N, C-alpha and C positions, 0 to 999 in steps of 0.2 A: 340820323339815327335809324338803324334798321328796325323792321317790325319786331324781330326777335328781341332786340334790346328794349324796345318800348314795352313789350309784354313782360319782360323780366323786371322792368322798373315800375310797372303798374301796381298800385295798392288800392285796397278798399279804404275809403275815408269815412269812418263812423261818425265823425263830427265835422261839419262844414260851416262856412260863414254864410251871411245872408245874400251874397252875390250869386247870380245865376245867369246862365246863357239865355238870350232872348229867343223867341220863336224863330226869327230870321237867322240867328246863329246856329240853331239846331238843324235847319233844313239841309244844308250841305252834308252834315254828319249823318243824318238819316239816309240821305241819298247814297252815301258811301257804304253805310251798313247794309243797304239793300242788296249788296253784291254777294251776300252769303250764298252758299250752295242751296239751291231750291229746285228739287226734282219737279219737273213739269212746269216750272215758273209760275206756280200758283199764287205766290205772294200771300201765304196764309197767316198774315199777321197785321196788326196795326198798333200804333202807339198813341197814348192819350196823355197830354200834358195836364198836370194838376198844380195849380198855383193858387195863392191867396185862399179864398173861402172854400175852394174845392178840397183843400187839405183838411179843413175843419169838417166838411161833410164826410170825408173818408173816415176821420176819427170817429164820428158818430156812427157810421156804418159798422166799423170794427166793434164798437161797444154793443151795438144792437146784435151783432152776430154772436157775441159771447154771453150776453145777459148780465155782464158785470155791473156793479153799482158802487157808488161812493168813490173813495180814493183810488181803488183799482180801475174803475171806469175812467176817471179823470186822467190817470197815468196812460192808459191805453189810447184814449182820445187824443192825447198830446203827441203820440209817436209820429204821425205824419207831419208835424210841425218842426221836426228836426232838420229839415232841409227846405229851402225856398221853392224848389222845383222837384216834383216827383213825375216820373214818366212811367205810366202803366204799360207793361208789355203784355199784349193780348194775342193769343193764338186764335185764328179764325179758320175753323175747319171748313174746307171746301170739298164738295163732292168730287171724288176721283177714284177711278178704277185702279190707277197705278200708285197713288200716294196715300198710305194709311194715315189716320189721325196722329199717331205717335210721331210719324216723320214730319208732319206739319207742325207739331209742337216743337220738334227739334229745330226746325227752321226759325220759328219765332224766338226760341231761346237763343239761337245763334245770333239773330239780329240784336237782341238785348245785350249779349256779351260783347259783340263787336262795337255796338254803340257805346257801351261802357268804356271800352278801350280807347275809342276815338275821343270821347269826352275827356278822359284822363290825359290823353296826348295833347288836347287843346288847353290843358291847364285847369280843368275843373275837378273837384273832388266828387267821387261817385261811390255809391255802395248799393249793391243789389240786395233788396230785402223782400222777404216773403213772410209766411206765418200761417198758422192754422186757419185764420179767417179768410185767406186769399180766395178760396173757392166757395165761399158761403153766399147764400142768396142775398142778404143785405148788401154785401160788398159788390156783387155782380150787378145788382139793381142800381147802386150808386154810380157805377161806371157805365150804365146804360148798355150792358152787354146783351147780345142776342143769344138765343139758345145754342147756336153753333160756335159761340166764342167762349174761351177759357182764359181767365186772368192767370198769368204766370208769376207775376210779382211786379215790383216797382224799382226803378233806379232812383235813388235819392241823390240829388245833385245840388252842389253849391260851391262856393269858393273854397280853395284849399286853405287850411289854417297853417300857422307857424309850427304846429306840433310836429315833432320828429317821430315818424312811425317806426316801429321795430323792424329790424331787417327781416327779409323773407326767410322762412324756414328752409333749410336745405332740402332739395328734392332730388331723389335718385330715380331717373327715368327707367332704369332697369327693373324697378319694382312693378311697373305697369306696361312696359313695352317688351313683347316677346316675339319669337319667330316660330313658324311651323315648318 
């Protein structure tokens, strides 16, 4: 299958099973994702695996960031438990005269998107998730981020269900692709 066919087939999986790739299964996919365009080869990103209790800690940090209580807090705290594996995509700003922070964020986001496609191609269900709490102090602290790091979001990963996903919405490239 061509890369274009794989991308056209790719879908976000909002619900997944409890199966998840192991750390050793992730390593070659991360190595492949590292091939994204990276001006000055800064590698301004890192990935953090969250499994088991780390997902509970993330839920608590999300609640702390919002100040919610009761049922609303319980609902928010349970969100990281929707997948057995979350991978935090972190932009690591590095000093550079040539590469501004926004471009380093773009590289990190590119790694996340390519990794998502590679995981899908390997048979895993993946969905990129973010939210208003992504860049809050409690969530940054939970991920042990340094002052030069920014959390971009999480890949929620698990086994694909038997659910039939709706077909892709038609897309007309002429709406976004122009010439000068």
